[in-house]
Biopython code that builds the backbone (N, CA, C, O; Angstrom):
import numpy as np
from Bio.PDB.StructureBuilder import StructureBuilder

atoms = [
    (1, "MET", "N", (13.852, -17.786, 9.016)),
    (1, "MET", "CA", (12.599, -17.063, 9.111)),
    (1, "MET", "C", (11.695, -17.493, 7.960)),
    (1, "MET", "O", (12.134, -17.630, 6.818)),
    (2, "ASN", "N", (10.454, -17.695, 8.282)),
    (2, "ASN", "CA", (9.433, -18.032, 7.293)),
    (2, "ASN", "C", (8.402, -16.922, 7.230)),
    (2, "ASN", "O", (8.032, -16.349, 8.255)),
    (3, "LEU", "N", (7.941, -16.620, 6.029)),
    (3, "LEU", "CA", (6.854, -15.666, 5.864)),
    (3, "LEU", "C", (5.571, -16.355, 6.279)),
    (3, "LEU", "O", (5.196, -17.382, 5.713)),
    (4, "VAL", "N", (4.888, -15.781, 7.286)),
    (4, "VAL", "CA", (3.673, -16.380, 7.818)),
    (4, "VAL", "C", (2.434, -15.718, 7.235)),
    (4, "VAL", "O", (1.454, -16.391, 6.916)),
    (5, "ASN", "N", (2.481, -14.391, 7.098)),
    (5, "ASN", "CA", (1.290, -13.658, 6.679)),
    (5, "ASN", "C", (1.691, -12.339, 6.029)),
    (5, "ASN", "O", (2.747, -11.778, 6.320)),
    (6, "GLU", "N", (0.825, -11.859, 5.144)),
    (6, "GLU", "CA", (0.975, -10.527, 4.562)),
    (6, "GLU", "C", (-0.358, -9.822, 4.699)),
    (6, "GLU", "O", (-1.398, -10.356, 4.312)),
    (7, "ILE", "N", (-0.324, -8.625, 5.250)),
    (7, "ILE", "CA", (-1.523, -7.803, 5.389)),
    (7, "ILE", "C", (-1.356, -6.611, 4.464)),
    (7, "ILE", "O", (-0.460, -5.789, 4.655)),
    (8, "ARG", "N", (-2.231, -6.516, 3.449)),
    (8, "ARG", "CA", (-2.127, -5.456, 2.445)),
    (8, "ARG", "C", (-3.148, -4.363, 2.712)),
    (8, "ARG", "O", (-4.271, -4.617, 3.146)),
    (9, "SER", "N", (-2.722, -3.153, 2.441)),
    (9, "SER", "CA", (-3.605, -1.987, 2.498)),
    (9, "SER", "C", (-3.226, -1.087, 1.328)),
    (9, "SER", "O", (-2.438, -0.154, 1.485)),
    (10, "GLY", "N", (-3.790, -1.372, 0.154)),
    (10, "GLY", "CA", (-3.402, -0.628, -1.042)),
    (10, "GLY", "C", (-2.002, -1.002, -1.454)),
    (10, "GLY", "O", (-1.717, -2.176, -1.687)),
    (11, "PHE", "N", (-1.113, -0.015, -1.548)),
    (11, "PHE", "CA", (0.271, -0.257, -1.947)),
    (11, "PHE", "C", (1.152, -0.599, -0.750)),
    (11, "PHE", "O", (2.333, -0.903, -0.922)),
    (12, "TYR", "N", (0.608, -0.557, 0.430)),
    (12, "TYR", "CA", (1.348, -0.768, 1.671)),
    (12, "TYR", "C", (1.130, -2.205, 2.143)),
    (12, "TYR", "O", (0.012, -2.716, 2.070)),
    (13, "SER", "N", (2.166, -2.848, 2.617)),
    (13, "SER", "CA", (2.049, -4.212, 3.146)),
    (13, "SER", "C", (2.817, -4.345, 4.450)),
    (13, "SER", "O", (3.859, -3.718, 4.645)),
    (14, "ASP", "N", (2.284, -5.169, 5.332)),
    (14, "ASP", "CA", (2.982, -5.616, 6.533)),
    (14, "ASP", "C", (3.227, -7.111, 6.367)),
    (14, "ASP", "O", (2.300, -7.870, 6.085)),
    (15, "PHE", "N", (4.478, -7.530, 6.542)),
    (15, "PHE", "CA", (4.846, -8.935, 6.417)),
    (15, "PHE", "C", (5.155, -9.476, 7.806)),
    (15, "PHE", "O", (5.894, -8.858, 8.572)),
    (16, "LEU", "N", (4.590, -10.624, 8.123)),
    (16, "LEU", "CA", (4.840, -11.265, 9.407)),
    (16, "LEU", "C", (5.725, -12.487, 9.176)),
    (16, "LEU", "O", (5.364, -13.412, 8.448)),
    (17, "PHE", "N", (6.889, -12.465, 9.815)),
    (17, "PHE", "CA", (7.848, -13.567, 9.712)),
    (17, "PHE", "C", (7.937, -14.276, 11.056)),
    (17, "PHE", "O", (7.758, -13.667, 12.110)),
    (18, "LYS", "N", (8.216, -15.577, 10.996)),
    (18, "LYS", "CA", (8.366, -16.370, 12.222)),
    (18, "LYS", "C", (9.635, -17.195, 12.118)),
    (18, "LYS", "O", (9.874, -17.867, 11.115)),
    (19, "CYS", "N", (10.445, -17.137, 13.166)),
    (19, "CYS", "CA", (11.691, -17.895, 13.220)),
    (19, "CYS", "C", (11.383, -19.379, 13.415)),
    (19, "CYS", "O", (10.546, -19.750, 14.238)),
    (20, "LYS", "N", (12.072, -20.219, 12.645)),
    (20, "LYS", "CA", (11.884, -21.667, 12.744)),
    (20, "LYS", "C", (12.406, -22.237, 14.060)),
    (20, "LYS", "O", (11.889, -23.229, 14.573)),
    (21, "MET", "N", (13.447, -21.585, 14.599)),
    (21, "MET", "CA", (14.092, -22.148, 15.782)),
    (21, "MET", "C", (13.461, -21.684, 17.088)),
    (21, "MET", "O", (13.201, -22.498, 17.974)),
    (22, "CYS", "N", (13.213, -20.386, 17.213)),
    (22, "CYS", "CA", (12.752, -19.857, 18.502)),
    (22, "CYS", "C", (11.298, -19.379, 18.487)),
    (22, "CYS", "O", (10.791, -18.922, 19.512)),
    (23, "ASN", "N", (10.625, -19.478, 17.341)),
    (23, "ASN", "CA", (9.230, -19.046, 17.187)),
    (23, "ASN", "C", (9.012, -17.550, 17.410)),
    (23, "ASN", "O", (7.889, -17.111, 17.656)),
    (24, "LEU", "N", (10.076, -16.780, 17.325)),
    (24, "LEU", "CA", (9.958, -15.333, 17.427)),
    (24, "LEU", "C", (9.252, -14.802, 16.183)),
    (24, "LEU", "O", (9.584, -15.189, 15.063)),
    (25, "GLU", "N", (8.274, -13.909, 16.383)),
    (25, "GLU", "CA", (7.566, -13.315, 15.257)),
    (25, "GLU", "C", (8.005, -11.863, 15.096)),
    (25, "GLU", "O", (8.152, -11.135, 16.078)),
    (26, "LYS", "N", (8.212, -11.453, 13.851)),
    (26, "LYS", "CA", (8.681, -10.105, 13.544)),
    (26, "LYS", "C", (7.852, -9.544, 12.396)),
    (26, "LYS", "O", (7.665, -10.206, 11.375)),
    (27, "LYS", "N", (7.356, -8.321, 12.569)),
    (27, "LYS", "CA", (6.591, -7.655, 11.525)),
    (27, "LYS", "C", (7.508, -6.677, 10.802)),
    (27, "LYS", "O", (8.194, -5.874, 11.435)),
    (28, "ILE", "N", (7.516, -6.747, 9.484)),
    (28, "ILE", "CA", (8.304, -5.843, 8.656)),
    (28, "ILE", "C", (7.350, -5.157, 7.686)),
    (28, "ILE", "O", (6.554, -5.812, 7.013)),
    (29, "SER", "N", (7.438, -3.841, 7.621)),
    (29, "SER", "CA", (6.566, -3.067, 6.752)),
    (29, "SER", "C", (7.258, -2.744, 5.441)),
    (29, "SER", "O", (8.480, -2.606, 5.393)),
    (30, "SER", "N", (6.472, -2.624, 4.376)),
    (30, "SER", "CA", (7.032, -2.329, 3.056)),
    (30, "SER", "C", (7.387, -0.856, 2.903)),
    (30, "SER", "O", (8.158, -0.488, 2.017)),
    (31, "THR", "N", (6.829, -0.019, 3.759)),
    (31, "THR", "CA", (7.091, 1.416, 3.712)),
    (31, "THR", "C", (7.469, 1.889, 5.106)),
    (31, "THR", "O", (6.846, 1.506, 6.096)),
    (32, "LYS", "N", (8.482, 2.713, 5.168)),
    (32, "LYS", "CA", (8.918, 3.246, 6.458)),
    (32, "LYS", "C", (7.868, 4.208, 7.009)),
    (32, "LYS", "O", (7.409, 5.101, 6.297)),
    (33, "PHE", "N", (7.490, 4.031, 8.265)),
    (33, "PHE", "CA", (6.528, 4.906, 8.919)),
    (33, "PHE", "C", (7.247, 6.140, 9.444)),
    (33, "PHE", "O", (8.196, 6.035, 10.221)),
    (34, "VAL", "N", (6.787, 7.307, 9.014)),
    (34, "VAL", "CA", (7.364, 8.574, 9.465)),
    (34, "VAL", "C", (6.254, 9.353, 10.156)),
    (34, "VAL", "O", (5.378, 9.890, 9.479)),
    (35, "PRO", "N", (6.263, 9.431, 11.484)),
    (35, "PRO", "CA", (5.159, 10.058, 12.214)),
    (35, "PRO", "C", (4.963, 11.544, 11.888)),
    (35, "PRO", "O", (3.838, 12.039, 11.960)),
    (36, "ASP", "N", (6.022, 12.254, 11.537)),
    (36, "ASP", "CA", (5.899, 13.680, 11.258)),
    (36, "ASP", "C", (5.315, 13.948, 9.875)),
    (36, "ASP", "O", (4.878, 15.063, 9.591)),
    (37, "SER", "N", (5.305, 12.940, 9.021)),
    (37, "SER", "CA", (4.824, 13.104, 7.649)),
    (37, "SER", "C", (3.364, 12.696, 7.562)),
    (37, "SER", "O", (2.946, 11.701, 8.155)),
    (38, "ASN", "N", (2.595, 13.476, 6.818)),
    (38, "ASN", "CA", (1.184, 13.182, 6.637)),
    (38, "ASN", "C", (0.958, 12.375, 5.360)),
    (38, "ASN", "O", (-0.188, 12.074, 5.024)),
    (39, "TRP", "N", (2.030, 12.017, 4.641)),
    (39, "TRP", "CA", (1.906, 11.338, 3.362)),
    (39, "TRP", "C", (2.159, 9.845, 3.503)),
    (39, "TRP", "O", (3.080, 9.410, 4.194)),
    (40, "SER", "N", (1.333, 9.091, 2.843)),
    (40, "SER", "CA", (1.527, 7.646, 2.760)),
    (40, "SER", "C", (1.663, 7.281, 1.287)),
    (40, "SER", "O", (1.384, 8.102, 0.414)),
    (41, "ILE", "N", (2.081, 6.084, 1.016)),
    (41, "ILE", "CA", (2.217, 5.626, -0.363)),
    (41, "ILE", "C", (0.857, 5.625, -1.062)),
    (41, "ILE", "O", (0.774, 5.925, -2.253)),
    (42, "ASN", "N", (-0.203, 5.290, -0.334)),
    (42, "ASN", "CA", (-1.542, 5.287, -0.912)),
    (42, "ASN", "C", (-1.998, 6.701, -1.255)),
    (42, "ASN", "O", (-2.559, 6.937, -2.325)),
    (43, "LYS", "N", (-1.756, 7.633, -0.349)),
    (43, "LYS", "CA", (-2.148, 9.020, -0.591)),
    (43, "LYS", "C", (-1.344, 9.614, -1.744)),
    (43, "LYS", "O", (-1.880, 10.396, -2.530)),
    (44, "ALA", "N", (-0.081, 9.259, -1.854)),
    (44, "ALA", "CA", (0.761, 9.755, -2.946)),
    (44, "ALA", "C", (0.255, 9.249, -4.297)),
    (44, "ALA", "O", (0.257, 9.999, -5.273)),
    (45, "ALA", "N", (-0.177, 7.988, -4.365)),
    (45, "ALA", "CA", (-0.697, 7.434, -5.613)),
    (45, "ALA", "C", (-1.976, 8.146, -6.033)),
    (45, "ALA", "O", (-2.141, 8.481, -7.206)),
    (46, "VAL", "N", (-2.873, 8.378, -5.098)),
    (46, "VAL", "CA", (-4.130, 9.071, -5.406)),
    (46, "VAL", "C", (-3.862, 10.517, -5.789)),
    (46, "VAL", "O", (-4.449, 11.024, -6.744)),
    (47, "SER", "N", (-2.985, 11.180, -5.057)),
    (47, "SER", "CA", (-2.638, 12.567, -5.364)),
    (47, "SER", "C", (-2.032, 12.697, -6.760)),
    (47, "SER", "O", (-2.339, 13.633, -7.498)),
    (48, "SER", "N", (-1.181, 11.758, -7.104)),
    (48, "SER", "CA", (-0.565, 11.773, -8.437)),
    (48, "SER", "C", (-1.598, 11.561, -9.534)),
    (48, "SER", "O", (-1.535, 12.196, -10.587)),
    (49, "SER", "N", (-2.550, 10.666, -9.286)),
    (49, "SER", "CA", (-3.590, 10.425, -10.296)),
    (49, "SER", "C", (-4.456, 11.668, -10.486)),
    (49, "SER", "O", (-4.873, 11.968, -11.604)),
    (50, "ILE", "N", (-4.725, 12.379, -9.418)),
    (50, "ILE", "CA", (-5.486, 13.634, -9.521)),
    (50, "ILE", "C", (-4.678, 14.665, -10.289)),
    (50, "ILE", "O", (-5.222, 15.379, -11.132)),
    (51, "ALA", "N", (-3.386, 14.750, -10.005)),
    (51, "ALA", "CA", (-2.524, 15.747, -10.648)),
    (51, "ALA", "C", (-2.432, 15.561, -12.158)),
    (51, "ALA", "O", (-2.326, 16.538, -12.899)),
    (52, "ILE", "N", (-2.472, 14.299, -12.622)),
    (52, "ILE", "CA", (-2.371, 14.080, -14.066)),
    (52, "ILE", "C", (-3.739, 13.896, -14.723)),
    (52, "ILE", "O", (-3.828, 13.632, -15.922)),
    (53, "GLY", "N", (-4.797, 14.035, -13.934)),
    (53, "GLY", "CA", (-6.146, 14.046, -14.491)),
    (53, "GLY", "C", (-6.736, 12.691, -14.813)),
    (53, "GLY", "O", (-7.535, 12.576, -15.742)),
    (54, "ILE", "N", (-6.365, 11.663, -14.070)),
    (54, "ILE", "CA", (-6.969, 10.352, -14.280)),
    (54, "ILE", "C", (-7.688, 9.934, -13.011)),
    (54, "ILE", "O", (-7.405, 10.444, -11.928)),
    (55, "GLY", "N", (-8.613, 9.007, -13.153)),
    (55, "GLY", "CA", (-9.368, 8.493, -12.020)),
    (55, "GLY", "C", (-8.940, 7.097, -11.645)),
    (55, "GLY", "O", (-7.880, 6.620, -12.049)),
    (56, "TYR", "N", (-9.788, 6.449, -10.861)),
    (56, "TYR", "CA", (-9.481, 5.114, -10.356)),
    (56, "TYR", "C", (-9.296, 4.103, -11.488)),
    (56, "TYR", "O", (-8.354, 3.311, -11.468)),
    (57, "THR", "N", (-10.192, 4.133, -12.468)),
    (57, "THR", "CA", (-10.143, 3.140, -13.546)),
    (57, "THR", "C", (-8.841, 3.218, -14.336)),
    (57, "THR", "O", (-8.210, 2.197, -14.608)),
    (58, "GLN", "N", (-8.445, 4.436, -14.702)),
    (58, "GLN", "CA", (-7.203, 4.592, -15.466)),
    (58, "GLN", "C", (-5.980, 4.227, -14.622)),
    (58, "GLN", "O", (-5.039, 3.608, -15.118)),
    (59, "LEU", "N", (-6.001, 4.610, -13.353)),
    (59, "LEU", "CA", (-4.899, 4.255, -12.446)),
    (59, "LEU", "C", (-4.820, 2.738, -12.295)),
    (59, "LEU", "O", (-3.730, 2.165, -12.278)),
    (60, "SER", "N", (-5.978, 2.096, -12.184)),
    (60, "SER", "CA", (-6.035, 0.648, -12.073)),
    (60, "SER", "C", (-5.448, -0.020, -13.318)),
    (60, "SER", "O", (-4.660, -0.958, -13.206)),
    (61, "GLU", "N", (-5.833, 0.465, -14.508)),
    (61, "GLU", "CA", (-5.307, -0.099, -15.756)),
    (61, "GLU", "C", (-3.795, 0.080, -15.859)),
    (61, "GLU", "O", (-3.084, -0.824, -16.299)),
    (62, "LEU", "N", (-3.311, 1.248, -15.450)),
    (62, "LEU", "CA", (-1.878, 1.515, -15.494)),
    (62, "LEU", "C", (-1.117, 0.515, -14.628)),
    (62, "LEU", "O", (-0.162, -0.107, -15.094)),
    (63, "PHE", "N", (-1.529, 0.358, -13.383)),
    (63, "PHE", "CA", (-0.808, -0.525, -12.478)),
    (63, "PHE", "C", (-1.009, -1.996, -12.796)),
    (63, "PHE", "O", (-0.114, -2.805, -12.552)),
    (64, "LEU", "N", (-2.169, -2.361, -13.338)),
    (64, "LEU", "CA", (-2.356, -3.756, -13.752)),
    (64, "LEU", "C", (-1.451, -4.095, -14.920)),
    (64, "LEU", "O", (-0.974, -5.225, -15.029)),
    (65, "SER", "N", (-1.209, -3.123, -15.802)),
    (65, "SER", "CA", (-0.292, -3.386, -16.910)),
    (65, "SER", "C", (1.144, -3.548, -16.411)),
    (65, "SER", "O", (1.969, -4.172, -17.078)),
    (66, "LEU", "N", (1.436, -2.993, -15.250)),
    (66, "LEU", "CA", (2.752, -3.147, -14.628)),
    (66, "LEU", "C", (2.779, -4.317, -13.648)),
    (66, "LEU", "O", (3.779, -4.549, -12.968)),
    (67, "ILE", "N", (1.667, -5.050, -13.585)),
    (67, "ILE", "CA", (1.487, -6.186, -12.679)),
    (67, "ILE", "C", (1.670, -5.752, -11.216)),
    (67, "ILE", "O", (2.381, -6.392, -10.441)),
    (68, "ILE", "N", (1.013, -4.663, -10.874)),
    (68, "ILE", "CA", (1.020, -4.148, -9.501)),
    (68, "ILE", "C", (-0.429, -4.049, -9.050)),
    (68, "ILE", "O", (-1.242, -3.396, -9.704)),
    (69, "MET", "N", (-0.751, -4.691, -7.942)),
    (69, "MET", "CA", (-2.113, -4.614, -7.425)),
    (69, "MET", "C", (-2.399, -3.184, -6.969)),
    (69, "MET", "O", (-1.506, -2.502, -6.466)),
    (70, "LEU", "N", (-3.620, -2.738, -7.141)),
    (70, "LEU", "CA", (-3.999, -1.369, -6.842)),
    (70, "LEU", "C", (-4.822, -1.293, -5.563)),
    (70, "LEU", "O", (-5.263, -2.304, -5.016)),
    (71, "LEU", "N", (-5.011, -0.075, -5.112)),
    (71, "LEU", "CA", (-5.879, 0.202, -3.984)),
    (71, "LEU", "C", (-7.289, -0.289, -4.284)),
    (71, "LEU", "O", (-7.708, -0.314, -5.441)),
    (72, "LEU", "N", (-7.999, -0.665, -3.276)),
    (72, "LEU", "CA", (-9.413, -0.924, -3.463)),
    (72, "LEU", "C", (-10.085, 0.400, -3.798)),
    (72, "LEU", "O", (-9.610, 1.458, -3.384)),
    (73, "LYS", "N", (-11.169, 0.352, -4.532)),
    (73, "LYS", "CA", (-11.861, 1.576, -4.940)),
    (73, "LYS", "C", (-12.278, 2.391, -3.711)),
    (73, "LYS", "O", (-12.206, 3.619, -3.740)),
    (74, "LEU", "N", (-12.710, 1.730, -2.641)),
    (74, "LEU", "CA", (-13.118, 2.425, -1.420)),
    (74, "LEU", "C", (-11.950, 3.197, -0.816)),
    (74, "LEU", "O", (-12.118, 4.348, -0.412)),
    (75, "LYS", "N", (-10.757, 2.576, -0.749)),
    (75, "LYS", "CA", (-9.580, 3.270, -0.211)),
    (75, "LYS", "C", (-9.213, 4.457, -1.090)),
    (75, "LYS", "O", (-8.805, 5.504, -0.587)),
    (76, "HIS", "N", (-9.358, 4.293, -2.426)),
    (76, "HIS", "CA", (-9.072, 5.376, -3.361)),
    (76, "HIS", "C", (-9.976, 6.567, -3.067)),
    (76, "HIS", "O", (-9.507, 7.703, -2.996)),
    (77, "ARG", "N", (-11.265, 6.312, -2.896)),
    (77, "ARG", "CA", (-12.218, 7.399, -2.601)),
    (77, "ARG", "C", (-11.923, 8.062, -1.259)),
    (77, "ARG", "O", (-12.025, 9.282, -1.134)),
    (78, "MET", "N", (-11.557, 7.259, -0.250)),
    (78, "MET", "CA", (-11.243, 7.838, 1.060)),
    (78, "MET", "C", (-10.040, 8.780, 0.958)),
    (78, "MET", "O", (-10.064, 9.877, 1.514)),
    (79, "GLN", "N", (-8.997, 8.357, 0.254)),
    (79, "GLN", "CA", (-7.805, 9.206, 0.100)),
    (79, "GLN", "C", (-8.134, 10.439, -0.722)),
    (79, "GLN", "O", (-7.603, 11.518, -0.461)),
    (80, "GLN", "N", (-9.010, 10.288, -1.721)),
    (80, "GLN", "CA", (-9.372, 11.423, -2.573)),
    (80, "GLN", "C", (-10.129, 12.468, -1.762)),
    (80, "GLN", "O", (-9.940, 13.667, -1.968)),
    (81, "LYS", "N", (-10.983, 12.027, -0.841)),
    (81, "LYS", "CA", (-11.731, 12.960, 0.010)),
    (81, "LYS", "C", (-10.801, 13.729, 0.936)),
    (81, "LYS", "O", (-11.019, 14.909, 1.212)),
    (82, "ILE", "N", (-9.751, 13.044, 1.420)),
    (82, "ILE", "CA", (-8.785, 13.699, 2.309)),
    (82, "ILE", "C", (-8.036, 14.790, 1.577)),
    (82, "ILE", "O", (-7.779, 15.856, 2.137)),
    (83, "LEU", "N", (-7.683, 14.531, 0.323)),
    (83, "LEU", "CA", (-6.934, 15.508, -0.480)),
    (83, "LEU", "C", (-7.856, 16.624, -0.892)),
    (83, "LEU", "O", (-7.430, 17.555, -1.576)),
]
sb = StructureBuilder()
sb.init_structure("model")
sb.init_model(0)
sb.init_chain("A")
sb.init_seg("    ")
for serial, (resi, resn, name, xyz) in enumerate(atoms, 1):
    if name == "N":
        sb.init_residue(resn, " ", resi, " ")
    sb.init_atom(name, np.array(xyz, "f"), 0.0, 1.0, " ", f" {name:<3s}", serial, name[0])
structure = sb.get_structure()
């Protein structure tokens, strides 16, 4: 299997793999989808930042220091409005 593509949405990623022999394509997600749960990894990150009293900039600095890409500012605002 070869990694063909990665689609990122904040902290969530979908990886597309393709088999070298049969050309079968398989999508694997970085986070398990639970239909009964209203929480996503992106919403949890924003909720946590609100709980400890920091905004997008501080959250961005924290995760960049850990070498973790952060949500786009627009996605951060959308999740913040939902909460």
